[in-house]
OpenMM code with the backbone's topology and positions (N, CA, C; nanometers):
from openmm import Vec3, app, unit

residues = "MET SER THR SER SER THR ARG LEU PRO GLU GLY ARG TYR GLY ARG SER SER ASP GLU ARG ALA ASP ARG THR LEU LYS VAL VAL GLY ALA VAL LEU GLY ALA LEU LEU LEU GLY LEU ILE GLY TRP PHE GLY TYR HIS TYR VAL ALA LYS ASN GLU ILE SER GLY GLU LEU ILE ARG PHE GLU ILE SER GLU GLN SER VAL GLN VAL HIS LEU GLU VAL HIS LYS ASP ALA GLY VAL ALA GLY TYR CYS THR VAL ARG SER GLN ALA GLU ASP GLY ALA GLU VAL GLY ARG ALA ASP PHE ARG PHE ASP GLU ASP ALA THR ARG VAL ASP GLU VAL VAL THR LEU ARG THR THR SER GLN ALA THR SER ALA GLU LEU VAL GLY CYS HIS ALA GLU".split()
positions = [
    Vec3(11.2003, -0.7862, 0.7708),
    Vec3(11.1254, -0.8740, 0.6400),
    Vec3(10.9769, -0.9015, 0.6722),
    Vec3(10.9161, -0.8912, 0.5439),
    Vec3(10.7298, -0.8718, 0.6347),
    Vec3(10.6629, -0.9883, 0.5945),
    Vec3(10.5894, -1.0559, 0.6739),
    Vec3(10.4990, -1.1710, 0.6494),
    Vec3(10.3529, -1.1481, 0.5574),
    Vec3(10.3334, -1.2073, 0.4552),
    Vec3(10.1924, -1.2102, 0.4108),
    Vec3(10.1314, -1.2658, 0.4721),
    Vec3(9.9992, -1.2171, 0.4769),
    Vec3(9.8509, -1.3360, 0.5804),
    Vec3(9.7858, -1.3598, 0.4944),
    Vec3(9.7741, -1.5144, 0.4827),
    Vec3(9.6899, -1.4981, 0.4294),
    Vec3(9.5231, -1.4969, 0.4744),
    Vec3(9.4636, -1.3868, 0.5675),
    Vec3(9.3351, -1.4343, 0.5810),
    Vec3(9.3022, -1.2663, 0.5115),
    Vec3(9.1880, -1.3234, 0.4737),
    Vec3(9.1092, -1.2047, 0.4013),
    Vec3(9.0779, -1.0829, 0.4982),
    Vec3(9.1068, -0.9468, 0.4399),
    Vec3(9.0758, -0.8292, 0.5217),
    Vec3(8.9711, -0.8644, 0.5558),
    Vec3(8.9941, -0.8344, 0.6751),
    Vec3(8.8061, -0.7678, 0.7893),
    Vec3(8.6892, -0.6998, 0.6503),
    Vec3(8.6170, -0.7467, 0.6434),
    Vec3(8.5142, -0.6273, 0.5851),
    Vec3(8.5125, -0.6397, 0.4919),
    Vec3(8.5760, -0.6923, 0.3885),
    Vec3(8.6358, -0.6365, 0.2178),
    Vec3(8.5251, -0.7390, 0.1438),
    Vec3(8.4837, -0.8807, 0.1927),
    Vec3(8.3875, -0.9662, 0.0862),
    Vec3(8.2773, -0.9751, 0.1850),
    Vec3(8.2034, -0.9317, 0.2772),
    Vec3(8.1126, -0.9917, 0.3172),
    Vec3(8.1350, -1.0967, 0.3984),
    Vec3(8.0168, -1.1773, 0.4895),
    Vec3(7.9978, -1.2639, 0.5390),
    Vec3(8.0367, -1.3581, 0.5155),
    Vec3(8.0879, -1.4977, 0.5326),
    Vec3(8.0693, -1.5975, 0.5082),
    Vec3(7.9870, -1.7338, 0.5096),
    Vec3(7.9874, -1.7981, 0.4167),
    Vec3(7.8658, -1.8390, 0.4226),
    Vec3(7.8017, -1.9232, 0.5246),
    Vec3(7.8737, -1.9913, 0.6297),
    Vec3(7.9161, -2.0453, 0.7175),
    Vec3(7.7641, -1.9620, 0.8325),
    Vec3(7.8348, -1.8118, 0.8068),
    Vec3(7.8365, -1.7269, 0.9030),
    Vec3(7.6303, -1.6691, 0.8535),
    Vec3(7.6016, -1.7151, 0.7489),
    Vec3(7.4751, -1.6973, 0.6828),
    Vec3(7.4094, -1.8339, 0.6758),
    Vec3(7.4220, -1.9231, 0.7350),
    Vec3(7.3609, -2.0464, 0.6855),
    Vec3(7.3349, -2.0290, 0.8828),
    Vec3(7.4068, -2.0124, 0.9727),
    Vec3(7.3854, -1.9900, 1.0975),
    Vec3(7.2828, -1.8804, 1.1628),
    Vec3(7.2883, -1.7954, 1.1018),
    Vec3(7.1703, -1.6649, 1.1229),
    Vec3(7.0337, -1.7301, 1.0333),
    Vec3(7.0511, -1.7690, 0.9121),
    Vec3(6.9337, -1.8983, 0.9031),
    Vec3(6.8433, -1.9247, 0.9857),
    Vec3(6.9406, -2.0688, 1.0784),
    Vec3(6.9144, -2.1640, 1.1030),
    Vec3(6.8540, -2.0830, 1.2416),
    Vec3(6.9007, -1.9932, 1.3164),
    Vec3(6.8653, -1.9403, 1.4348),
    Vec3(6.7226, -1.8617, 1.4118),
    Vec3(6.7228, -1.7992, 1.2970),
    Vec3(6.6341, -1.7217, 1.2476),
    Vec3(6.4847, -1.8113, 1.2554),
    Vec3(6.5422, -1.9314, 1.1654),
    Vec3(6.3785, -2.0504, 1.1948),
    Vec3(6.3702, -2.0577, 1.3143),
    Vec3(6.4650, -2.1435, 1.4031),
    Vec3(6.4470, -2.1797, 1.4900),
    Vec3(6.3784, -2.1012, 1.5706),
    Vec3(6.3624, -1.9892, 1.5625),
    Vec3(6.2829, -1.8535, 1.6356),
    Vec3(6.1732, -1.8848, 1.6140),
    Vec3(6.1336, -1.8466, 1.4804),
    Vec3(6.0139, -1.9375, 1.3854),
    Vec3(5.9139, -2.0270, 1.4604),
    Vec3(5.9703, -2.1152, 1.4864),
    Vec3(5.9182, -2.2904, 1.4712),
    Vec3(5.9219, -2.2865, 1.6565),
    Vec3(6.0123, -2.2296, 1.7116),
    Vec3(5.9634, -2.2323, 1.9006),
    Vec3(5.8429, -2.1421, 1.8988),
    Vec3(5.8554, -1.9929, 1.8663),
    Vec3(5.7140, -1.9459, 1.8454),
    Vec3(5.6466, -2.0188, 1.7708),
    Vec3(5.6124, -2.0517, 1.6874),
    Vec3(5.4740, -2.1478, 1.6689),
    Vec3(5.4345, -2.2348, 1.7652),
    Vec3(5.5116, -2.3473, 1.8037),
    Vec3(5.5315, -2.4022, 1.9268),
    Vec3(5.4430, -2.3538, 2.0371),
    Vec3(5.5141, -2.2563, 2.0864),
    Vec3(5.4414, -2.2171, 2.1694),
    Vec3(5.3166, -2.1469, 2.1846),
    Vec3(5.2924, -2.1180, 2.0541),
    Vec3(5.1787, -2.0413, 2.0348),
    Vec3(5.0235, -2.2014, 2.0538),
    Vec3(5.0863, -2.2887, 1.9884),
    Vec3(5.0239, -2.4211, 1.9516),
    Vec3(4.9560, -2.4863, 2.1085),
    Vec3(5.0697, -2.4804, 2.2094),
    Vec3(5.0783, -2.5240, 2.2990),
    Vec3(4.9474, -2.4269, 2.3865),
    Vec3(4.9612, -2.3100, 2.3733),
    Vec3(4.9165, -2.2263, 2.3998),
    Vec3(4.7420, -2.2434, 2.4025),
    Vec3(4.7097, -2.2158, 2.2838),
    Vec3(4.6202, -2.2677, 2.2337),
    Vec3(4.5406, -2.4039, 2.3160),
    Vec3(4.5778, -2.4929, 2.2539),
    Vec3(4.5752, -2.5929, 2.3212),
    Vec3(4.5092, -2.6066, 2.4894),
    Vec3(4.6119, -2.5601, 2.5226),
    Vec3(4.5588, -2.5247, 2.6636),
    Vec3(4.4299, -2.4377, 2.6802),
    Vec3(4.4683, -2.3319, 2.6379),
    Vec3(4.2598, -2.2414, 2.6563),
    Vec3(4.2270, -2.3652, 2.6177),
    Vec3(4.1858, -2.3903, 2.5158),
    Vec3(4.0628, -2.4504, 2.5013),
    Vec3(4.0403, -2.6042, 2.5607),
    Vec3(4.1353, -2.6493, 2.6333),
    Vec3(4.1365, -2.7763, 2.6943),
    Vec3(4.0832, -2.7487, 2.8561),
    Vec3(4.1095, -2.6366, 2.9392),
    Vec3(4.1018, -2.5559, 3.0646),
    Vec3(3.9838, -2.4661, 3.0049),
    Vec3(4.0011, -2.3763, 2.9220),
    Vec3(3.9059, -2.2924, 2.9428),
    Vec3(3.7900, -2.2996, 2.8891),
    Vec3(3.7543, -2.3583, 2.7963),
    Vec3(3.6644, -2.4173, 2.7111),
    Vec3(3.5647, -2.5275, 2.7884),
    Vec3(3.6492, -2.6115, 2.8837),
    Vec3(3.5410, -2.7267, 2.9586),
    Vec3(3.4485, -2.6297, 3.0559),
    Vec3(3.3189, -2.6369, 2.9877),
    Vec3(3.2288, -2.4952, 3.0827),
    Vec3(3.1203, -2.6393, 3.1531),
    Vec3(3.1640, -2.7799, 3.1539),
    Vec3(3.0856, -2.8686, 3.2608),
    Vec3(3.1697, -2.9518, 3.2534),
    Vec3(3.1444, -3.0526, 3.4012),
    Vec3(3.2309, -3.1504, 3.4093),
    Vec3(3.1400, -3.2387, 3.5171),
    Vec3(3.1769, -3.3060, 3.5313),
    Vec3(3.1571, -3.4493, 3.5896),
    Vec3(3.1686, -3.5607, 3.6585),
    Vec3(3.0737, -3.5749, 3.7505),
    Vec3(3.1887, -3.7221, 3.8622),
    Vec3(3.0933, -3.8167, 3.8720),
    Vec3(3.1228, -3.9586, 3.8969),
    Vec3(3.0286, -4.0881, 3.9205),
    Vec3(3.0420, -4.0772, 4.0470),
    Vec3(2.9787, -4.0283, 4.1523),
    Vec3(3.0040, -4.0805, 4.3111),
    Vec3(2.9977, -4.2123, 4.3441),
    Vec3(2.8507, -4.2841, 4.3219),
    Vec3(2.7965, -4.4646, 4.3285),
    Vec3(2.7592, -4.4523, 4.2223),
    Vec3(2.7193, -4.6013, 4.2393),
    Vec3(2.5382, -4.6675, 4.1744),
    Vec3(2.5013, -4.7588, 4.2364),
    Vec3(2.4366, -4.8195, 4.2207),
    Vec3(2.3674, -4.9152, 4.2921),
    Vec3(2.3187, -5.0064, 4.1445),
    Vec3(2.3216, -5.1239, 4.1101),
    Vec3(2.2850, -5.2106, 3.9971),
    Vec3(2.1348, -5.3151, 4.0700),
    Vec3(2.0449, -5.2872, 3.9701),
    Vec3(1.9032, -5.3358, 3.9774),
    Vec3(1.8910, -5.4493, 3.8646),
    Vec3(1.7997, -5.5426, 3.8390),
    Vec3(1.8113, -5.6450, 3.7275),
    Vec3(1.7916, -5.5600, 3.5914),
    Vec3(1.7378, -5.4435, 3.5415),
    Vec3(1.7126, -5.4024, 3.4892),
    Vec3(1.7521, -5.2839, 3.4489),
    Vec3(1.8311, -5.2282, 3.5969),
    Vec3(1.8033, -5.0396, 3.5308),
    Vec3(1.9494, -5.0259, 3.6578),
    Vec3(2.0250, -4.9138, 3.6624),
    Vec3(2.1637, -4.8683, 3.7385),
    Vec3(2.0861, -4.7263, 3.7762),
    Vec3(2.1163, -4.6772, 3.9206),
    Vec3(2.0733, -4.5915, 3.9630),
    Vec3(2.2780, -4.5313, 4.0252),
    Vec3(2.2134, -4.4254, 3.9025),
    Vec3(2.3969, -4.3454, 3.9281),
    Vec3(2.3453, -4.1634, 3.9888),
    Vec3(2.4528, -4.1979, 4.0822),
    Vec3(2.4667, -4.0749, 4.2018),
    Vec3(2.5659, -3.9583, 4.1021),
    Vec3(2.5736, -3.8862, 4.0168),
    Vec3(2.5926, -3.7817, 3.9543),
    Vec3(2.5978, -3.6667, 3.9912),
    Vec3(2.7642, -3.5906, 4.0362),
    Vec3(2.7845, -3.4076, 4.0364),
    Vec3(2.8462, -3.3932, 3.9783),
    Vec3(2.7974, -3.3021, 3.8690),
    Vec3(2.8120, -3.1972, 3.7677),
    Vec3(2.8459, -3.0480, 3.8282),
    Vec3(2.9345, -3.0050, 3.7478),
    Vec3(2.9916, -2.8202, 3.8088),
    Vec3(3.0362, -2.8142, 3.6608),
    Vec3(2.9678, -2.7066, 3.6873),
    Vec3(2.9435, -2.5992, 3.5358),
    Vec3(2.9349, -2.4851, 3.5706),
    Vec3(2.9519, -2.3617, 3.4904),
    Vec3(2.9285, -2.2458, 3.4946),
    Vec3(2.7853, -2.2067, 3.4815),
    Vec3(2.7321, -2.1621, 3.5380),
    Vec3(2.6162, -2.0988, 3.5508),
    Vec3(2.5630, -2.0346, 3.4177),
    Vec3(2.4218, -2.0916, 3.3886),
    Vec3(2.3951, -2.0547, 3.3168),
    Vec3(2.4678, -2.1311, 3.1761),
    Vec3(2.5003, -2.2439, 3.1923),
    Vec3(2.5165, -2.3452, 3.0390),
    Vec3(2.4354, -2.4764, 3.1007),
    Vec3(2.3835, -2.5183, 2.9103),
    Vec3(2.3289, -2.6054, 2.9590),
    Vec3(2.4056, -2.7328, 2.8620),
    Vec3(2.3880, -2.8357, 2.8910),
    Vec3(2.4368, -2.9708, 2.8530),
    Vec3(2.4651, -3.1024, 2.8775),
    Vec3(2.4661, -3.1872, 2.9080),
    Vec3(2.4793, -3.3198, 2.9180),
    Vec3(2.6504, -3.4028, 2.9380),
    Vec3(2.5725, -3.4750, 3.0400),
    Vec3(2.6746, -3.6105, 3.0381),
    Vec3(2.5932, -3.7725, 2.9923),
    Vec3(2.7064, -3.8656, 2.9410),
    Vec3(2.6766, -3.9855, 2.8812),
    Vec3(2.7492, -4.0432, 3.0221),
    Vec3(2.6549, -4.1776, 3.0306),
    Vec3(2.6704, -4.2462, 3.1110),
    Vec3(2.6403, -4.4300, 3.0458),
    Vec3(2.7220, -4.4606, 3.0587),
    Vec3(2.7104, -4.6075, 3.0191),
    Vec3(2.7444, -4.7151, 3.0618),
    Vec3(2.6638, -4.8247, 3.0810),
    Vec3(2.6691, -4.9647, 3.1736),
    Vec3(2.7472, -5.0989, 3.1063),
    Vec3(2.8063, -5.1616, 3.1646),
    Vec3(2.8631, -5.2587, 3.0794),
    Vec3(2.8155, -5.4450, 3.1852),
    Vec3(2.8096, -5.5105, 3.0703),
    Vec3(2.8158, -5.6727, 3.1848),
    Vec3(2.9028, -5.7272, 3.2253),
    Vec3(2.9248, -5.8603, 3.2712),
    Vec3(3.0220, -5.8967, 3.3086),
    Vec3(3.1209, -5.9714, 3.2213),
    Vec3(3.0655, -5.9759, 3.0779),
    Vec3(3.1149, -5.9790, 3.0187),
    Vec3(3.2064, -5.8759, 2.9207),
    Vec3(3.1361, -5.7730, 2.9263),
    Vec3(3.2338, -5.6539, 2.9043),
    Vec3(3.1335, -5.5889, 2.8345),
    Vec3(3.0278, -5.6460, 2.7489),
    Vec3(2.8777, -5.6100, 2.6321),
    Vec3(2.8799, -5.5051, 2.7014),
    Vec3(2.8284, -5.3897, 2.6268),
    Vec3(2.7529, -5.2584, 2.7064),
    Vec3(2.6378, -5.3221, 2.6915),
    Vec3(2.5791, -5.2781, 2.8193),
    Vec3(2.3838, -5.3025, 2.8150),
    Vec3(2.3058, -5.1830, 2.8429),
    Vec3(2.3785, -5.0976, 2.8837),
    Vec3(2.3215, -4.9559, 2.8730),
    Vec3(2.3996, -4.8367, 2.8617),
    Vec3(2.3529, -4.7083, 2.7807),
    Vec3(2.3942, -4.6022, 2.7328),
    Vec3(2.2827, -4.4934, 2.7245),
    Vec3(2.3272, -4.3895, 2.8002),
    Vec3(2.2202, -4.3015, 2.8424),
    Vec3(2.2888, -4.0639, 2.8082),
    Vec3(2.2191, -4.0310, 2.7997),
    Vec3(2.2502, -3.8606, 2.7713),
    Vec3(2.1755, -3.8572, 2.9019),
    Vec3(2.2141, -3.7775, 3.0100),
    Vec3(2.1479, -3.6964, 3.1034),
    Vec3(2.1730, -3.5185, 3.1104),
    Vec3(2.0742, -3.5100, 3.0480),
    Vec3(2.0464, -3.3309, 3.0087),
    Vec3(2.0792, -3.2609, 3.1937),
    Vec3(2.0920, -3.1534, 3.2231),
    Vec3(2.2180, -3.0545, 3.2881),
    Vec3(2.1608, -2.9083, 3.2677),
    Vec3(2.0276, -2.8336, 3.3184),
    Vec3(1.9552, -2.7088, 3.2385),
    Vec3(2.0086, -2.6219, 3.3774),
    Vec3(1.9975, -2.6287, 3.4708),
    Vec3(1.9904, -2.5920, 3.5461),
    Vec3(2.0885, -2.4694, 3.6069),
    Vec3(2.0578, -2.3389, 3.6601),
    Vec3(2.1470, -2.2352, 3.6643),
    Vec3(2.2272, -2.2732, 3.8111),
    Vec3(2.2355, -2.3501, 3.8390),
    Vec3(2.3224, -2.3481, 3.9461),
    Vec3(2.4617, -2.4189, 3.8847),
    Vec3(2.5608, -2.3831, 3.9863),
    Vec3(2.7190, -2.4043, 3.9272),
    Vec3(2.7524, -2.5914, 3.9764),
    Vec3(2.6386, -2.6378, 4.0695),
    Vec3(2.6923, -2.7711, 4.1177),
    Vec3(2.5679, -2.8031, 4.1067),
    Vec3(2.5131, -2.9846, 4.0217),
    Vec3(2.4136, -2.9973, 4.0814),
    Vec3(2.4337, -3.1737, 4.1237),
    Vec3(2.3947, -3.2173, 4.1910),
    Vec3(2.4307, -3.3546, 4.2276),
    Vec3(2.2849, -3.4116, 4.2335),
    Vec3(2.2601, -3.5196, 4.1757),
    Vec3(2.1601, -3.5978, 4.0695),
    Vec3(2.1455, -3.7335, 4.0552),
    Vec3(2.0611, -3.8181, 4.1285),
    Vec3(2.0849, -3.9446, 4.0787),
    Vec3(1.9803, -3.9570, 3.9637),
    Vec3(1.9759, -4.0940, 3.8854),
    Vec3(1.9791, -4.1165, 3.7273),
    Vec3(1.9606, -4.2184, 3.7148),
    Vec3(1.8693, -4.2768, 3.6872),
    Vec3(1.8154, -4.4201, 3.6603),
    Vec3(1.8895, -4.4071, 3.4539),
    Vec3(1.9929, -4.5441, 3.4612),
    Vec3(1.9993, -4.6026, 3.3240),
    Vec3(1.9275, -4.7386, 3.3402),
    Vec3(1.8397, -4.6907, 3.2165),
    Vec3(1.8074, -4.8376, 3.1861),
    Vec3(1.8787, -4.9254, 3.1427),
    Vec3(1.8907, -5.0602, 3.1525),
    Vec3(1.9802, -5.1682, 3.0666),
    Vec3(1.8821, -5.2998, 3.0476),
    Vec3(1.9746, -5.3293, 2.9088),
    Vec3(1.9058, -5.4261, 2.8289),
    Vec3(1.8854, -5.5940, 2.9166),
    Vec3(2.0209, -5.5804, 3.0147),
    Vec3(2.0639, -5.7001, 3.0921),
    Vec3(2.1069, -5.6884, 3.2121),
    Vec3(2.1545, -5.7618, 3.2987),
    Vec3(2.2056, -5.7518, 3.4540),
    Vec3(2.3014, -5.7222, 3.4342),
    Vec3(2.3538, -5.5610, 3.4764),
    Vec3(2.5228, -5.4585, 3.4499),
    Vec3(2.6134, -5.4925, 3.5684),
    Vec3(2.6680, -5.4474, 3.5208),
    Vec3(2.8045, -5.5140, 3.6946),
    Vec3(2.8411, -5.4280, 3.6912),
    Vec3(2.8245, -5.3264, 3.5637),
    Vec3(2.9072, -5.1476, 3.6123),
    Vec3(2.8083, -5.0723, 3.5731),
    Vec3(2.8870, -4.9317, 3.6082),
    Vec3(2.8345, -4.8351, 3.5549),
    Vec3(2.9832, -4.7352, 3.5414),
    Vec3(2.9747, -4.6560, 3.4098),
    Vec3(3.0938, -4.5389, 3.3898),
    Vec3(3.0064, -4.4080, 3.3613),
    Vec3(3.0908, -4.3185, 3.3845),
    Vec3(3.0877, -4.1709, 3.2860),
    Vec3(3.1409, -4.1603, 3.1772),
    Vec3(3.1245, -4.1408, 3.0612),
    Vec3(3.1991, -4.1742, 2.9356),
    Vec3(3.2291, -4.0026, 2.9534),
    Vec3(3.1537, -3.9284, 2.9703),
    Vec3(3.2041, -3.7525, 2.9841),
    Vec3(3.0483, -3.6881, 2.9494),
    Vec3(3.0791, -3.5280, 3.0067),
    Vec3(3.0292, -3.4375, 2.9940),
    Vec3(3.0482, -3.3671, 2.8828),
    Vec3(2.9492, -3.2825, 2.8229),
    Vec3(2.9641, -3.1583, 2.7166),
    Vec3(2.8750, -3.0279, 2.7667),
    Vec3(2.9122, -2.9842, 2.6928),
    Vec3(2.8128, -2.7570, 2.6958),
    Vec3(2.7884, -2.8503, 2.5416),
    Vec3(2.6552, -2.7131, 2.5948),
    Vec3(2.5543, -2.6868, 2.4222),
    Vec3(2.5513, -2.5801, 2.3951),
] * unit.nanometer
topology = app.Topology()
chain = topology.addChain("A")
for resn in residues:
    res = topology.addResidue(resn, chain)
    for name in ("N", "CA", "C"):
        topology.addAtom(name, app.Element.getBySymbol(name[0]), res)
């Protein structure tokens, strides 16, 4: 006596719809993963490699109408740029803001700059540095 099989013969009717859906999902996932890696790489490159100038506020001294700010700036040779410094009063109001240019060819610039204020300041902050 022979038993009949309820399964379809292998390879006779093509792949099932589940197999096609699995393959489509794998392809879409691989493409999206590659795009995500490319996007992360692009942001990383522009964050690390394109930042040609950076600064650090070493210390500051406050007088009645100004703030003496000691800045240390690191930059690529030949790059011109500026750093923005701001000062605040005790109540948090901004009493001074200025951009200081650094055009020297040196890669490290150590400079004391004067930020004029509209009233008595209590702090100084390096907002950021930007290459031109």
